C-alpha positions, 0 to 999 in steps of 0.5 A, a space after each residue: 709514889 707508885 706507878 701502876 701500869 695495866 695493859 693486859 686487856 682492852 684497857 690501857 691504864 696508868 696511875 700514880 698512887 701515894 699510899 691509898 691516894 690516887 695522885 693522877 690516873 688515866 684509863 682508856 679502852 683502846 682494844 689494840 695499840 697499847 704500845 702506842 698509847 702507854 708512854 703518852 699516858 705515863 707522861 700525862 700522869 707524871 706531868 700532872 703529878 709533877 714528880 716521878 715514882 719510887 717504884 713501879 707495879 705492872 700487870 703480869 697476867 693472865 691476859 693478852 700476850 701482846 698487852 702483857 709484853 708491852 706493859 712489862 717491857 715498858 715497866 722494866 725500861 722505866 725502872 732502869 731509867 729511873 733506877 726504881 724497883 719494878 714488881 708485878 701483880 695479877 690481873 685477876 687478883 686486882 679485879 677481885 680486890 676491886 670487887 671485894 672492896 665494894 661488895 660482900 660477895 666472897 667467894 668471888 670468881 674472876 673471869 677474863 676474856 681469853 679469846 679462842 672460846 675460853 676465859 681465864 678463871 680464878 676464885 678468891 675468898 674474902 682475904 684475896 686468897 685464891 682457891 687455885 691457880 688461874 686457868 684457861 677454861 672453855 666458856 661453855 663448861 665454865 658457865 655451868 661450873 661456877 655459881 655465886 658472884 662473877 666479875 671481869 671481862 669474861 662475865 658477859 660471855 658466861 651469861 650469854 652461855 647460860 650462866 645464872 651467876 650474879 655478875 658484879 662487873 664486866 669492866 676490865 682491870 684499872 690501874 687505880 685499884 692497885 692501891 687496894 692490893 696488899 704489898 705482898 700481892 703487888 710484889 710478884 716478879 715482873 715476868 709474864 704469867 702465862 696460863 696457856 701456850 701462845 697463839 703463835 708457834 714457831 715453824 716446824 
């Protein structure tokens, strides 16, 4: 079984996956407090499944700096304790995989709320190949730059800014959808994928 961990947005979700089967899962919209909720959710799915995973996949971004660090640190800790490999996956790729599994909407642009008046943006074709690396872009400029289908937590921000693109989903990534990712796309290094500098800065 694979333990999938998703903490890069306002959602905190975990899933135990056997191939393409969801063995057990929890998904909560919590906003903040991932550090407090993640371990109880993992314990709940392990108790429901009655076994431990043989590998771990964790969201490496783009997403919340704090949420990503919480998820990656926990994944690495579990990996050490259970002696299982830990890999990463991209949040934007996960959203794209979920949407393209349900809709014939390629090309698809995934937009995630990045705060500070920006969205994380990445476009994908039907085979989940990105057109370019993920980028943090101003909401106003992005609203007029992308047409076609949109998905992700940034979609309502673009709509409010005047985008006329078709919105497939506004929901955050869900750990259960890791089952939709090809092995190569859930085998990234378990290190944060930052596409902009952190908000906090060291004093001069």
